[in-house]
Each structure stands twice: as C-alpha cells, then as structure tokens.
TIKESE-547542 format. One record per residue (C-alpha): y, z, x. Coordinates in nm, 3 decimals. Layout:
REM residues N
SITE       py       pz       px
SITE        Y        Z        X
...
This chain:
REM residues 184
SITE       py       pz       px
SITE   -6.074    1.549    5.495
SITE   -6.374    1.551    5.731
SITE   -6.386    1.171    5.717
SITE   -6.022    1.163    5.827
SITE   -6.109    1.381    6.126
SITE   -6.401    1.152    6.217
SITE   -6.184    0.841    6.188
SITE   -5.911    1.003    6.398
SITE   -6.162    1.101    6.667
SITE   -6.302    0.746    6.681
SITE   -5.951    0.601    6.710
SITE   -5.864    0.839    6.992
SITE   -6.193    0.766    7.172
SITE   -6.127    0.390    7.142
SITE   -5.790    0.446    7.307
SITE   -5.972    0.628    7.587
SITE   -6.193    0.321    7.637
SITE   -5.881    0.101    7.652
SITE   -5.736    0.333    7.913
SITE   -6.062    0.308    8.110
SITE   -6.035   -0.071    8.108
SITE   -5.679   -0.046    8.245
SITE   -5.809    0.183    8.517
SITE   -6.091   -0.057    8.601
SITE   -5.845   -0.347    8.621
SITE   -5.676   -0.176    8.915
SITE   -6.004   -0.161    9.107
SITE   -6.014   -0.492    9.289
SITE   -6.338   -0.680    9.332
SITE   -6.249   -0.939    9.596
SITE   -6.168   -1.203    9.338
SITE   -5.803   -1.265    9.262
SITE   -5.680   -1.159    8.919
SITE   -5.314   -1.124    8.815
SITE   -5.376   -0.778    8.663
SITE   -5.427   -0.640    9.016
SITE   -5.049   -0.647    9.057
SITE   -4.973   -0.484    8.718
SITE   -4.884   -0.148    8.874
SITE   -4.642   -0.292    9.132
SITE   -4.283   -0.180    9.073
SITE   -3.997   -0.382    9.226
SITE   -3.643   -0.251    9.283
SITE   -3.411   -0.467    9.075
SITE   -3.039   -0.391    9.048
SITE   -3.084   -0.021    9.112
SITE   -3.393    0.050    8.904
SITE   -3.766   -0.010    8.945
SITE   -3.915   -0.268    8.709
SITE   -4.271   -0.404    8.678
SITE   -4.342   -0.711    8.891
SITE   -4.415   -0.928    8.587
SITE   -4.052   -0.884    8.471
SITE   -3.905   -1.039    8.787
SITE   -4.172   -1.299    8.869
SITE   -4.460   -1.506    8.735
SITE   -4.800   -1.405    8.870
SITE   -5.071   -1.670    8.869
SITE   -5.382   -1.790    9.049
SITE   -5.381   -2.051    9.324
SITE   -5.757   -2.031    9.370
SITE   -6.027   -1.769    9.319
SITE   -5.912   -1.565    9.620
SITE   -5.533   -1.617    9.618
SITE   -5.256   -1.502    9.384
SITE   -4.922   -1.681    9.365
SITE   -4.607   -1.486    9.278
SITE   -4.309   -1.703    9.173
SITE   -3.989   -1.493    9.162
SITE   -3.738   -1.581    8.892
SITE   -3.459   -1.540    9.152
SITE   -3.487   -1.647    9.516
SITE   -3.307   -1.330    9.626
SITE   -3.602   -1.122    9.500
SITE   -3.859   -1.268    9.744
SITE   -3.820   -1.001   10.013
SITE   -3.806   -0.714    9.761
SITE   -4.126   -0.837    9.590
SITE   -4.299   -0.885    9.927
SITE   -4.209   -0.531   10.029
SITE   -4.316   -0.385    9.692
SITE   -4.660   -0.553    9.714
SITE   -4.711   -0.428   10.072
SITE   -4.615   -0.071    9.978
SITE   -4.815   -0.059    9.652
SITE   -5.120    0.082    9.831
SITE   -5.345   -0.207    9.730
SITE   -5.424   -0.318   10.086
SITE   -5.269   -0.661   10.030
SITE   -5.059   -0.857   10.279
SITE   -4.849   -1.125   10.108
SITE   -4.744   -1.446   10.283
SITE   -4.383   -1.533   10.205
SITE   -4.230   -1.879   10.166
SITE   -4.054   -2.014    9.853
SITE   -4.333   -1.850    9.657
SITE   -4.531   -1.548    9.765
SITE   -4.903   -1.603    9.827
SITE   -5.126   -1.297    9.815
SITE   -5.470   -1.365    9.966
SITE   -5.744   -1.125    9.860
SITE   -5.919   -0.990   10.168
SITE   -6.296   -1.004   10.161
SITE   -6.443   -0.668   10.073
SITE   -6.661   -0.501   10.333
SITE   -6.961   -0.293   10.230
SITE   -6.763    0.024   10.301
SITE   -6.469   -0.095   10.090
SITE   -6.705   -0.182    9.806
SITE   -6.851    0.172    9.819
SITE   -6.499    0.318    9.812
SITE   -6.410    0.102    9.512
SITE   -6.728    0.222    9.340
SITE   -6.617    0.581    9.392
SITE   -6.279    0.500    9.236
SITE   -6.453    0.335    8.939
SITE   -6.682    0.637    8.895
SITE   -6.380    0.868    8.900
SITE   -6.211    0.659    8.630
SITE   -6.529    0.672    8.421
SITE   -6.567    1.048    8.465
SITE   -6.204    1.098    8.357
SITE   -6.275    0.891    8.045
SITE   -6.582    1.103    7.965
SITE   -6.379    1.423    8.006
SITE   -6.113    1.283    7.771
SITE   -6.381    1.196    7.513
SITE   -6.529    1.545    7.534
SITE   -6.183    1.697    7.494
SITE   -6.134    1.492    7.178
SITE   -6.469    1.622    7.051
SITE   -6.363    1.981    7.126
SITE   -6.034    1.934    6.940
SITE   -6.202    1.786    6.632
SITE   -6.471    2.054    6.625
SITE   -6.193    2.315    6.644
SITE   -6.025    2.152    6.344
SITE   -6.354    2.158    6.153
SITE   -6.407    2.527    6.236
SITE   -6.054    2.597    6.111
SITE   -6.139    2.428    5.781
SITE   -6.454    2.640    5.757
SITE   -6.259    2.957    5.830
SITE   -6.009    2.872    5.555
SITE   -6.308    2.812    5.325
SITE   -6.205    2.452    5.256
SITE   -6.552    2.330    5.352
SITE   -6.900    2.483    5.333
SITE   -7.120    2.577    5.628
SITE   -7.344    2.279    5.549
SITE   -7.043    2.046    5.566
SITE   -6.947    2.210    5.896
SITE   -7.294    2.155    6.041
SITE   -7.313    1.795    5.916
SITE   -6.965    1.711    6.048
SITE   -7.042    1.870    6.385
SITE   -7.358    1.660    6.416
SITE   -7.166    1.344    6.321
SITE   -6.892    1.417    6.576
SITE   -7.161    1.471    6.843
SITE   -7.320    1.134    6.756
SITE   -6.980    0.962    6.782
SITE   -6.919    1.133    7.117
SITE   -7.262    1.030    7.248
SITE   -7.195    0.669    7.143
SITE   -6.865    0.658    7.331
SITE   -7.003    0.830    7.643
SITE   -7.285    0.571    7.647
SITE   -7.023    0.295    7.622
SITE   -6.835    0.442    7.921
SITE   -7.162    0.445    8.118
SITE   -7.232    0.083    8.019
SITE   -6.885   -0.029    8.130
SITE   -6.917    0.163    8.456
SITE   -7.253   -0.003    8.531
SITE   -7.100   -0.346    8.466
SITE   -6.803   -0.269    8.694
SITE   -7.032   -0.140    8.972
SITE   -7.247   -0.455    8.946
SITE   -6.929   -0.667    8.967
SITE   -6.813   -0.473    9.273
SITE   -7.143   -0.509    9.458
SITE   -7.178   -0.882    9.385
SITE   -7.087   -1.073    9.702
C-alpha cells in the first residue's frame, strides 16, 4: 500500500518534470526550433487549431523557421496568428512563411531567465504539493491503524527523499536552461 503511494508520487513528479520541459520549450534562446511555435493557434473554418495542424514547421537555417501552409489561403491567417502570439516574432510572407529569430539582447536574455525561473519554481511547488498529498494519505492510513507509526515515519522519510531528488532535478534543468540562454 505504501509502495503504491510512493510509485504514484514518483509518476506524478515525473509528469511535473515533463510539464517543466514543455514550459522551457516556450522560452526561446535565439536559435530557431519548431517547438517555439507549438502554442500558436490559427483560426481555421471558425475554430482555433494548433499551427502544426494547418502547416508544416521546419528549419531553414539555425536562425530561421519555415512554415509551409497546407492551403495557400491560410498564409495570411498563419502570419497574423504568429504576430499576435506574443512571441516577439515578425514573419516574412511569400509562398511560405519565414520566421527569422531576432538576436537576443542582454536585457531579453535576463527576461527569458526570469521566465525560466518562474517555470522552475512552479514545478517545485507542484512537486511539494504532491508530497503533501501523499503524506496526507499516509497519515490517513496511520489514523485508520492500517500501518504502524514506524511505517509512517519510514514512508515519510522515503517520500521526502523522492521529493528532494525531483527538486534537485528541477534545479539541474533550470541551470542548463539558464546556461543555454546566456550562451551567445
């Protein structure tokens, strides 16, 4: 029973790390990467759909993305959606849409670091919330006398070790992202 709770907490914490990686993917580093446009929604026949469902997104070179719409009529809608996505990108429209990545200034890099730190802090809070939930479940088992106080203490220590491991992993990933952001 306690092992199930530990396994469940590790699974949930792994999902938090995956979520952190998705958050970090949205923080641009100056190099072009198709995942930068993952959050862009394009109006398509009355509903908003993700950009990758109406166009192919690829790399032209290390600083330029190429967006190939599946339908020529979508070019202006995709251009507008990229401009309004809040990413600070200005696409160049022809048959295909080219999206040059502007060079990051020192100030922009610092702002991106703040965004990355916020994402990391949110991940740490989520991990601590998972720990709190699992410890509450363990206390409930103790209260119902399904486990002994020794089992409670041991399980609490194990959950804390798991939490510490995942918080350290978040810190490691944040340090790697900050190093990537500051690299010119």
